[in-house]
C-alpha positions in Angstrom: 79.8 70.2 51.1 76.0 70.2 50.5 74.4 73.6 50.3 70.9 72.3 51.3 71.8 71.7 54.9 69.2 72.5 57.6 69.6 75.6 59.7 70.7 73.7 62.9 72.9 71.0 61.5 74.4 73.1 58.7 75.2 75.9 61.1 77.1 73.7 63.5 78.9 71.9 60.7 79.8 75.2 59.1 81.0 76.5 62.5 83.3 73.4 63.0 84.7 73.8 59.5 85.5 77.5 60.0 87.0 76.8 63.4 89.3 74.0 62.2 93.0 74.6 62.3 93.7 73.8 58.7 90.9 76.0 57.3 91.9 77.8 54.0 89.6 80.5 52.9 90.7 80.3 49.2 90.2 76.6 48.9 86.9 76.8 50.7 85.5 79.5 48.3 86.8 77.6 45.3 85.1 74.4 46.5 81.9 76.2 47.3 81.7 77.8 43.8 82.2 74.4 42.2 79.4 72.7 44.2 76.8 75.6 44.0 74.0 75.3 41.6 73.6 79.0 41.1 73.5 82.5 42.5 70.7 81.6 45.0 72.8 78.9 46.7 75.7 81.3 47.1 73.4 84.0 48.5 71.9 81.5 51.0 75.4 80.4 52.1 76.5 84.0 52.4 73.5 84.7 54.7 74.4 81.7 56.9 78.0 82.9 57.2 76.8 86.4 57.9 74.5 85.1 60.6 77.3 83.0 62.1 79.6 86.1 62.1 77.0 88.2 63.9 76.4 85.5 66.4 80.1 85.2 67.0 80.4 88.9 67.4 77.6 89.0 70.0 79.2 86.2 71.9 82.5 87.9 71.8 80.9 91.1 73.1 79.3 89.3 76.0 82.5 87.5 76.9 84.5 90.8 76.8 81.9 92.6 78.9 81.8 89.7 81.4 85.6 89.5 81.6 85.8 93.3 82.0 83.4 93.3 84.9 85.4 90.4 86.5 88.6 92.4 85.9 87.1 95.5 87.6 85.9 93.4 90.6 89.3 91.7 90.8 91.2 95.0 90.7 88.9 96.4 93.4 89.5 93.3 95.6 93.2 93.5 95.0 93.1 97.2 96.1 91.2 96.3 99.2 93.6 93.4 100.0 96.7 95.6 99.5 95.3 98.3 101.8 94.5 95.6 104.5 98.0 94.1 104.1 99.6 97.5 104.5 97.4 98.2 107.6 98.3 94.7 109.0 102.0 95.4 108.4 101.7 98.7 110.2 99.9 97.1 113.1 102.5 94.3 113.4 105.3 97.0 113.4 103.5 98.9 116.1 103.1 95.7 118.1 106.7 94.8 117.7 107.7 98.3 118.9 105.3 98.0 121.9 106.7 94.6 122.9 110.3 95.9 122.7 109.4 99.0 124.7 107.7 96.8 127.4 110.7 94.5 127.5 113.1 97.4 127.8 111.0 98.9 130.6 110.9 95.6 132.5 114.7 95.3 132.2 115.2 98.9 133.5 112.9 98.2 136.4 114.8 95.0 137.3 118.1 96.9 137.1 116.7 99.5 139.5 115.7 96.7 141.9 119.0 94.9 141.7 121.9 97.1 140.4 124.4 94.2 140.5 122.2 92.1 138.3 121.9 94.9 135.8 125.6 95.4 135.6 126.2 91.7 135.0 123.5 91.6 132.3 125.0 94.7 130.6 128.5 93.3 130.7 127.3 90.0 129.3 125.3 91.7 126.5 128.1 94.0 125.5 131.6 93.4 126.8 132.7 96.7 125.4 130.0 98.7 127.3 131.7 101.6 129.1 131.7 101.1 132.9 132.2 104.7 133.9 131.1 108.2 133.0 134.6 108.9 131.6 134.3 105.9 129.3 130.8 106.9 128.3 132.0 110.4 127.4 134.9 108.9 125.4 132.5 106.6 123.5 130.2 109.5 122.7 133.1 111.6 121.6 134.2 108.7 119.3 130.8 108.5 117.7 130.8 112.2 117.0 134.4 112.0 115.7 133.4 109.2 113.3 130.4 111.3 112.1 132.6 114.4 111.6 135.1 112.4 109.6 132.5 110.9 107.3 130.7 114.2 106.8 134.0 115.9 105.8 133.8 113.7 102.7 130.4 115.2 101.7 130.6 118.6 100.0 127.9 121.2 100.8 126.5 119.7 104.0 128.6 121.5 106.7 126.2 124.4 106.9 123.1 122.3 106.5 124.0 119.9 109.3 124.9 121.8 112.4 126.9 120.1 115.1 124.9 119.1 118.2 126.1 117.0 121.2 123.4 114.4 120.7 123.9 113.7 117.0 125.7 110.6 115.9 126.0 108.2 112.9 123.9 105.0 113.1 124.4 103.4 109.7 125.7 104.2 106.2 126.2 102.5 102.9 126.0 102.7 99.1 122.7 102.5 97.2 121.4 102.8 93.7 118.5 105.2 93.0 115.8 104.3 90.5 113.1 106.4 88.9 109.7 105.8 90.6 107.7 106.0 87.4 109.8 104.2 84.8 112.1 102.1 87.1 115.1 103.4 85.2 118.4 103.7 87.0 119.2 107.3 87.9 122.4 107.5 90.0 124.5 105.9 92.7 124.2 107.5 96.1 125.6 107.0 99.6 123.2 107.3 102.5 124.2 108.4 106.0 121.6 107.5 108.7 121.9 109.5 111.9 119.8 109.3 115.0 117.5 112.1 113.9 117.8 112.4 110.1 118.9 110.7 106.8 121.5 112.3 104.6 121.7 111.3 100.9 124.8 112.2 98.9 125.8 111.5 95.3 129.2 110.1 94.4 131.7 112.4 92.7 132.8 110.8 89.4 136.6 111.6 89.6 137.2 111.5 93.4 136.9 108.1 95.1 135.3 108.2 98.5 134.1 111.8 98.0 130.4 112.8 97.8 128.2 115.8 97.1 125.2 116.7 99.2 121.9 115.8 97.6 119.1 115.8 100.3 118.5 115.7 104.0 115.3 114.2 105.5 114.2 114.4 109.1 113.1 111.1 110.5 109.9 112.6 111.8 108.6 113.0 108.3 110.1 109.9 106.7 108.2 106.7 106.0 109.9 103.5 104.8 108.0 101.0 102.5 109.3 97.7 101.4 109.2 97.1 97.6 108.2 93.6 96.5 110.8 91.9 94.4 109.9 91.8 90.7 113.0 90.5 88.7 115.1 92.0 87.5 114.0 94.8 90.0 114.8 93.4 93.4 116.3 94.3 96.8 114.5 97.7 96.7 112.8 99.9 99.2 110.9 103.2 99.0 111.3 106.3 101.1 108.2 108.5 101.4 108.8 112.2 102.1 106.0 114.5 101.2 105.6 115.6 98.5 108.1 113.2 96.9 109.1 109.6 97.0 112.4 107.9 96.1 113.3 104.3 95.4 116.7 102.8 96.3 118.2 99.4 95.6 120.6 97.7 98.0 123.5 95.5 97.0 121.8 92.3 98.1 118.8 91.1 100.2 120.8 91.1 103.4 121.8 94.7 103.2 118.3 95.7 102.2 117.0 93.9 105.3 119.5 95.7 107.5 118.5 99.1 106.0 114.8 98.4 106.7 115.4 97.2 110.2 117.9 100.0 111.2 115.6 102.6 109.7 112.6 101.4 111.7 114.6 101.0 114.9 116.1 104.5 114.6 112.7 106.0 113.9 111.3 104.1 117.0 114.2 105.3 119.2 113.7 108.8 118.0 110.0 108.7 118.8 110.7 107.2 122.3 113.3 109.9 123.1 110.9 112.6 121.9 108.2 111.1 124.1 110.5 111.1 127.2 111.4 114.7 126.5 107.8 115.8 126.3 107.0 113.9 129.5 109.8 115.6 131.3 108.7 119.0 130.1 105.1 118.3 131.1 106.2 117.6 134.7 105.5 120.6 137.0 108.6 122.4 138.0 109.0 123.7 141.6 108.8 127.5 141.8 112.1 129.2 143.0 112.0 130.2 146.7 112.1 133.9 147.0 114.8 135.4 149.4 113.6 136.0 152.9 112.5 139.6 153.4 113.0 141.6 156.5 109.9 143.7 155.9 107.2 142.6 158.3 104.5 143.8 156.0 105.6 141.4 153.2 104.1 138.4 155.0 100.5 139.8 154.8 101.0 140.6 151.1 102.3 137.1 150.3 99.3 135.5 152.0 97.0 137.7 150.0 98.8 136.8 146.7 98.8 133.0 147.5 95.1 132.8 148.1 93.8 133.3 144.5 96.8 131.5 142.7 96.1 127.9 141.7 98.3 125.3 140.3 98.7 125.8 136.6 96.9 123.0 134.6 99.4 120.6 132.9 98.4 119.4 129.4 99.0 115.6 129.1 100.7 115.1 125.7 102.1 111.6 126.6 99.1 109.8 125.1 100.1 107.3 122.5 97.9 108.7 119.7 99.3 112.2 120.3 102.9 110.9 120.2 102.3 109.1 117.0 100.1 111.8 115.4 102.8 113.4 113.2 103.9 110.0 111.8 100.3 108.9 111.4 99.6 112.1 109.4 102.5 111.4 107.2 101.2 107.8 106.6 97.7 109.1 105.8 99.1 111.7 103.3 101.3 109.1 101.6 98.4 106.6 101.4 96.0 109.4 100.1 93.8 108.8 103.1 92.7 112.4 103.3 89.6 111.7 105.4 91.7 109.9 108.0 94.2 112.8 108.2 91.5 115.4 108.7 89.8 113.1 111.3 93.1 113.0 113.3 93.4 116.8 113.1 89.8 117.3 114.3 90.5 114.9 117.2 93.6 116.9 118.2 91.8 120.2 118.0 88.9 118.9 120.1 91.4 117.6 122.7 93.3 120.9 122.9 90.2 123.1 122.6 90.0 123.9 126.4 93.7 123.3 127.2 96.2 126.1 128.0 98.8 126.9 125.4 102.0 125.8 126.9 105.4 125.4 125.3 105.0 121.6 124.5 101.6 122.4 123.0 103.2 125.1 120.8 105.9 122.6 119.6 103.2 120.0 118.8 101.2 122.6 117.0 104.2 123.5 114.9 104.7 119.9 113.8 101.0 119.4 113.0 100.8 122.7 111.1 103.6 121.5 108.8 101.6 118.4 108.0 98.5 120.5 107.5 100.4 122.6 104.9 101.5 119.3 103.2 97.9 118.0 103.2 96.6 121.3 101.8 99.2 121.2 99.0 98.1 117.6 98.1 94.5 118.6 98.1 95.2 121.6 96.0 97.1 119.4 93.5 94.1 117.1 93.4 91.9 120.0 92.2 94.4 121.4 89.8 93.4 121.4 86.1 96.6 119.4 85.3 95.0 116.4 86.9 92.6 114.2 84.9 89.3 115.9 84.3 87.3 112.7 83.9 84.6 111.7 86.3 82.6 115.0 86.3 82.1 117.3 89.2 81.7 114.5 91.7 85.3 113.5 91.3 86.4 116.7 93.1 84.0 116.2 96.0 86.6 114.3 98.2 89.3 117.0 98.0 86.8 119.9 98.2 85.1 118.5 101.3 88.4 117.9 103.1 89.6 121.5 102.3 86.4 122.8 103.7 87.0 120.8 106.9 90.4 122.4 107.1 88.9 125.8 107.0 89.9 126.5 103.4 86.4 127.2 102.0 87.5 130.1 99.8 90.4 128.2 98.3 88.3 125.1 97.8 85.7 127.2 96.0 88.3 128.8 93.7 90.0 125.6 92.8 86.7 123.7 92.2 85.5 126.4 89.8 88.9 126.5 88.0 88.8 122.7 87.7 85.2 122.8 86.2 86.1 125.7 83.9 89.0 123.6 82.5 86.7 120.6 82.2 84.0 122.5 80.3 86.6 124.1 78.0 88.1 120.7 77.2 84.7 119.2 76.5 83.9 122.0 74.1 87.2 121.7 72.3 86.8 117.9 71.9 83.5 118.4 70.0 83.7 117.5 66.3 82.6 120.4 64.0 79.9 118.6 61.9 78.9 119.8 58.5 75.4 120.7 59.7 75.6 123.7 61.9 72.4 122.9 63.8 73.6 119.4 64.7 76.8 120.9 66.1 74.9 123.5 68.1 72.7 120.8 69.6 75.8 118.9 70.7 77.4 122.1 72.0 74.4 123.1 74.0 74.0 119.6 75.5 77.6 119.4 76.6 77.8 122.9 78.0 74.5 123.2 79.8 74.6 119.7 81.1 78.1 120.4 82.6 76.9 123.7 84.0 73.9 122.1 85.6 76.0 119.3 87.1 78.5 121.8 88.4 75.8 123.9 90.0 74.3 120.9 91.7 77.6 119.7 93.0 78.5 123.2 94.1 75.2 123.4 96.1 76.0 120.1 97.7 79.6 120.9 98.6 79.2 124.5 99.7 75.7 124.2 101.3 76.8 126.0 104.5 79.0 128.6 102.8 76.7 131.2 101.5 79.5 133.6 100.7 80.8 131.3 97.9 77.6 131.6 95.8 78.6 135.0 94.4 81.8 133.4 93.1 79.8 130.7 91.4 77.6 133.3 89.6 80.7 135.1 88.4 82.1 131.8 87.2 78.8 131.0 85.4 79.0 134.3 83.6 82.5 133.7 82.4 81.6 130.2 81.3 78.7 131.5 79.4 81.0 134.0 77.6 83.2 131.0 76.6 80.1 129.2 75.3 78.9 132.2 73.3 82.3 132.6 71.7 82.1 129.0 70.4 78.5 129.5 69.4 79.0 132.7 67.5 82.0 131.4 65.7 80.0 128.5 64.3 76.7 130.3 63.7 77.4 134.0 62.9 81.0 134.1 61.7 80.3 131.4 59.1 77.5 133.5 57.6 74.7 131.0 58.1 71.2 131.9 56.9 68.8 133.8 59.2 66.6 130.7 59.6 69.5 128.5 60.7 70.7 131.2 63.1 67.2 131.6 64.6 66.9 127.8 65.1 70.3 127.7 66.8 69.5 130.6 69.1 66.2 128.9 70.0 68.0 125.7 70.9 70.4 127.7 73.2 67.5 129.5 74.9 65.7 126.2 75.6 68.8 124.6 77.1 69.4 127.8 79.2 65.9 127.5 80.7 67.0 124.1 82.2 69.1 126.0 84.8 65.9 127.4 86.3 65.5 124.0 87.9 68.2 125.0 90.4 67.1 128.7 90.6 69.7 130.0 88.2 68.5 132.2 85.3 71.2 133.1 82.8 68.9 134.1 80.0 69.6 137.8 80.3 73.4 137.0 80.1 73.0 135.0 76.9 70.9 137.9 75.5 73.5 140.5 76.4 76.3 138.4 74.9 74.4 137.6 71.6 72.8 141.0 71.0 75.7 142.3 68.9 75.9 139.2 66.6 72.1 139.1 66.2 71.9 142.8 65.3 74.5 142.2 62.6 72.7 139.1 61.3 69.4 141.1 61.1 70.9 144.0 59.3 72.8 141.8 56.9 69.7 139.8 56.0 67.7 143.1 55.7 70.3 144.4 53.2 70.0 141.1 51.2 66.2 141.6 51.0 66.5 145.2 50.0 69.0 144.4 47.2 66.8 141.5 45.9 63.7 143.7 46.0 65.5 146.5 44.1 66.8 144.0 41.5 63.2 142.7 40.9 61.9 146.3 40.8 64.4 147.1 38.0 63.0 144.3 35.9 59.3 144.9 36.7 57.0 144.7 33.7 53.7 144.9 35.7 52.2 141.8 34.3 49.9 139.2 35.9 51.4 135.9 37.1 50.6 132.8 35.1 51.4 129.7 37.2 50.6 127.4 34.3 49.4 124.5 36.5 46.7 124.1 39.2 49.3 122.5 41.5 51.5 125.6 41.3 48.5 127.8 42.1 47.5 125.6 45.1 51.1 125.7 46.4 51.1 129.5 46.2 47.8 129.7 48.0 49.3 127.5 50.8 52.4 129.7 51.0 50.3 132.8 51.3 48.1 131.2 53.9 51.2 130.3 56.0 52.3 134.0 55.7 49.0 135.1 57.2 47.3 136.3 54.0 43.8 134.7 54.3 42.0 136.5 51.5 44.5 135.6 48.7 41.7 133.9 46.7 40.2 137.3 45.7 43.4 138.0 43.8 43.3 134.8 41.8 41.7 134.8 38.3 40.6 132.2 35.8 42.6 129.1 35.1 46.1 129.6 36.8 46.3 133.4 36.6 47.0 135.6 39.7 46.0 139.3 39.5 49.3 140.4 41.2 52.7 141.1 40.0 55.5 138.6 40.6 57.6 141.3 42.3 54.8 142.0 44.9 54.2 138.3 45.6 57.9 137.6 46.0 58.3 140.7 48.3 55.4 139.5 50.4 56.8 136.0 50.9 60.4 137.3 51.6 59.2 140.0 54.1 57.0 137.6 56.1 59.8 135.0 56.2 62.2 137.6 57.5 59.6 138.7 60.2 59.0 135.1 61.3 62.7 134.3 61.7 63.4 137.6 63.4 60.7 137.0 65.9 62.5 133.8 66.9 65.5 135.9 67.7 63.6 138.7 69.4 64.3 140.0 72.9 63.7 143.6 74.1 67.2 144.9 73.2 66.4 144.1 69.5 63.0 145.9 69.4 64.2 149.0 67.5 66.6 147.2 65.3 63.8 144.8 64.1 61.3 147.6 63.7 63.6 149.9 61.7 64.6 146.9 59.5 60.9 146.2 58.7 60.2 149.9 57.9 63.2 150.1 55.5 62.2 146.9 53.7 58.6 148.0 53.3 59.6 151.5 52.1 61.5 150.0 49.2 58.4 148.2 47.9 56.0 151.1 48.5 58.2 153.7 47.0 58.5 151.6 43.9 54.7 151.3 43.6 54.2 155.0 44.1 56.8 155.8 41.4 55.3 153.4 39.0 51.8 154.9 39.5 53.1 158.3 38.6 55.1 157.3 35.6 52.8 154.7 34.0 50.6 156.1 31.1 48.8 153.0 30.1 45.4 152.9 31.8 45.3 149.1 32.1 48.7 148.8 33.6 47.9 151.8 35.9 44.8 149.9 37.2 46.9 146.8 37.7 49.5 148.8 39.7 46.7 150.2 41.9 45.5 146.7 42.6 49.0 145.7 43.7 49.2 148.9 45.8 45.9 148.0 47.4 47.2 144.5 48.2 50.3 146.0 49.9 48.4 148.6 51.9 45.2 146.7 52.8 46.5 143.1 53.1 50.3 142.9 53.5 50.9 145.8 56.0 48.0 144.8 58.4 49.4 141.2 58.4 52.9 142.5 59.2 51.5 144.7 61.9 49.4 142.0 63.5 52.2 139.4 63.4 54.7 141.9 64.9 52.3 142.7 67.7 51.7 139.0 68.4 55.4 138.2 68.5 56.5 141.3 70.5 53.5 141.8 72.7 52.9 145.5 71.9 51.9 147.4 68.8 54.3 149.4 66.7 53.4 153.0 65.9 55.7 153.2 62.9 53.9 150.3 61.2 50.5 151.9 62.0 51.7 155.1 60.3 52.8 153.2 57.2 49.4 151.5 57.0 47.3 154.6 57.6 49.2 156.9 55.1 47.8 157.0 51.6 51.4 157.8 50.4 54.5 157.0 52.3 56.6 159.6 50.6 55.6 163.0 49.2 57.0 163.5 45.7 57.2 166.3 43.2 54.2 165.8 40.9 56.2 167.1 37.9 59.2 164.8 38.6 59.6 161.2 37.5 61.7 160.1 40.5 60.8 159.5 44.1 62.4 161.8 46.7 63.4 160.2 50.0 
């Protein structure tokens, strides 16, 4: 192909050639090499291919982003649709139950109006229906006998399933249980559905027709969900029993349908019988008539007692929403509709607020309290660190707010802070330890203090009306700061970084810590208290390094002037001294590139001022004496050496040069150190003033040639 194609036509032709099905890269490169006129043609062609690659990559990114957004929107719509379909199914089930109840009520009313018609209808509907009380008793006895016979085949359920006159077997059959997460077959079971509970038993391997007890579920806390067929997984249904759920597979679609229908019907009948029982208990019972008394004075006493007594208020618990409240709470918990469950509880508490506590109310409260415990356990699990920690503090707001509404503010506060502590610790552990310490500290401070700030803001939002919880947050913040300082010290101080690097890292941590003042939280004193030990160690370690270096230079001191050889080197030294605060350094420079100071004194000045500058970055009041004593020790080493050299030197010229260096130390270096220390700390240091004002720091024996400390 021609290599001199235009940008537009060549690009489209090249694209078509690369997108063709029979494109061979080797042949294409070989042909391109043969047709090219030189290196420039190949470079231009390479640039066109590179531009086409970048354009394709950008187009692919745009398509991926667009498809991702569409996928998220589709998933959200599917979730909404699934929720609406479930609600619609629930509403249809309720409507079906209401219609059947209305039909049954109408038939009962018709039977009361015309008993003969009711008997004929009953006989036509069920030719085996008992026609007498004796036959009814026999039928009931037969049901219980059948139940007893079947339960004798189940090991371990005799004590768990007490005999009661109203309990009978409704339906039973073999099922296969599957794992709810991986849809793997677990075991074969046999289910016994009774009028008030469901018994699940596992088949014994070596005994045909014998079973072992597995679980017993009351119908009040049981929810049945149809599982859509997804070959090869079909004919399945799910049983929801907080806090677990189990999936069973029927033999075929017909048996599955029978199970779903008979479970719903039995649950409905159970609810209706419970409703009738509550209505009968709510009816006022006539008071027993006391025996007639022969005492004529009892009549007056009875009249006085009857006057203040009023008819005891009856609590109406026959309302439909109250009857269905336990089951509705189970559904809300199973669907993770925590807000709906708490709304129902608030509605019940508001309704019963001014009602007397009767026996039916106590029984209802007992059922509701069991659901409240279940709901609390679910919310506690939502806040546990074992759950996903993604989403930040706002992800916990839903569970925290519902726990607070349930009156569990203290537990909500404890779980929220534990969740956030685990999240912060995980975020710190996931940080990559970079080669540059300062870069890692920047990332560490950003991650930690941003998480702390977000947690504080979320805490203030969630627990705005619970002032007692703020002390727990302060304790948590202190423990989190200790975790941060452990990671900080391990990277900065344990790795023996230079004092300048440690000073920059501490400065970064302090600046991030000041961000918390936006919400009225000042933890600067905590970070000072936790870092003081490591900073003291770093200052003393660097002080020892300076002292050892100064002593080493002193041992090789020849008391000669410095010759910097070039004007550039002299200018650089002037700039360094000016940055150290020595403004009159020019009076110590001589002709050409000579400096009328010793190399030891100049090196000592630069090293001491650098130490002071870095130490002032680390300064806080607890380090005042440590820094001051370190400076005094460093200066003493240099001054003692000058004093000793003055006494021992016999050459007049060298002695005059030593006096000039001593004058530089006393009159220039020490005032600069004192001034800079006072600027950085905010108050003068008496020890440094004493050093400057004394003509000799140490008194020595004039006849001796050694300094005495």
